[in-house]
N, C-alpha and C positions, 0 to 999 in steps of 0.2 A: 504494500500500500504506500510505502514511502515514495516510490518512483511515481506513482499516480498523483500523489499529493504534490510533489515537486513539479511535475508536468503541468498540472492545473494552476499552480501558483504562477508559473511562467505565462501560460495562456491568458490568465486574468490580470497580468501586470502587477503582481504582488510578490514577486520572487525575492524581494528584499526582506520579507517578513520571515520570522522564525516560527513556523507552525509545527506542532507536534501532536501526537495522539496519545490518549491514555484510556485503556479499558478499565471500567469501574465495576464494582460489584452491584448488581441490581438492588441489594439491600440498602445502598446509599441513596437511592432515588425514591422520592414520593411521587407515585404515579397518580395522575388524575384522568384515568380512562385510557391512557396510552399503554401499549404493550411493550415498548422499548424506549430507551433514551439515547439521543444523540444531540449534542449541543456544543457550542464553542464559547470559551471564555476568552475575551479579547483584551489585551493590554495595549491600548493605543499609544501610550507614551514610549513603550519599548518595541513597538511594531512586532508583537508576538501574540500567539494564540495557542490554546490547547483545545483540541477536539476530544471531548469526553464521550464515551460510548459504552453501552452495556451489551451490544451485539456487534458482530463483525461489521466493519465499514465496507461500503461499496463505493464504486466510482461516483454514483449518484449522490450519496451522502457527503462525500468529500467536496464535490462541486457545490452542493447546497451550502455547506458550512463556510467554504471560502468566499462564496458570494456575499455572505454577511460582512466580511472584511471589505471586499471590493465596493460594495454598494450599501454602506451602513444606514442610509436614510430610507431605504426601500422596505416595504412591509413584507410580511411572510407570504402573502399570496403572490406578490411579484417575484420573490425569491423562488418560490415553488415553480412558477411558470418559466422563469428564466433558466432554472436548473434543467427542466425538461428540454427546453430549446437547445441549450449547450450540449446536453447528453446525446440528443438525436440529430444534431447539426451535421450536415453533409459537407459544409465548407471547411477549409483549413484555417487555422488561426495564425 
């Protein structure tokens, strides 16, 4: 997944960011109807982020979380739509 993470950071123009992933125990999460947790903690001052997850990451989930860095003012609906567009795009970046 590190290779996919780095590839998408480059495609999204955020390769200067230090982004890591950390698998967490589901017992650490308070679920409100969700079946799993994936989320990013962003440190704007240090240009870094940690993607926390309690299931295995997919390319789709990596794109989604990185879009929160690239487009911080966009809402979740826009992020979801844009994730799908990037994932299924036939053009090269």
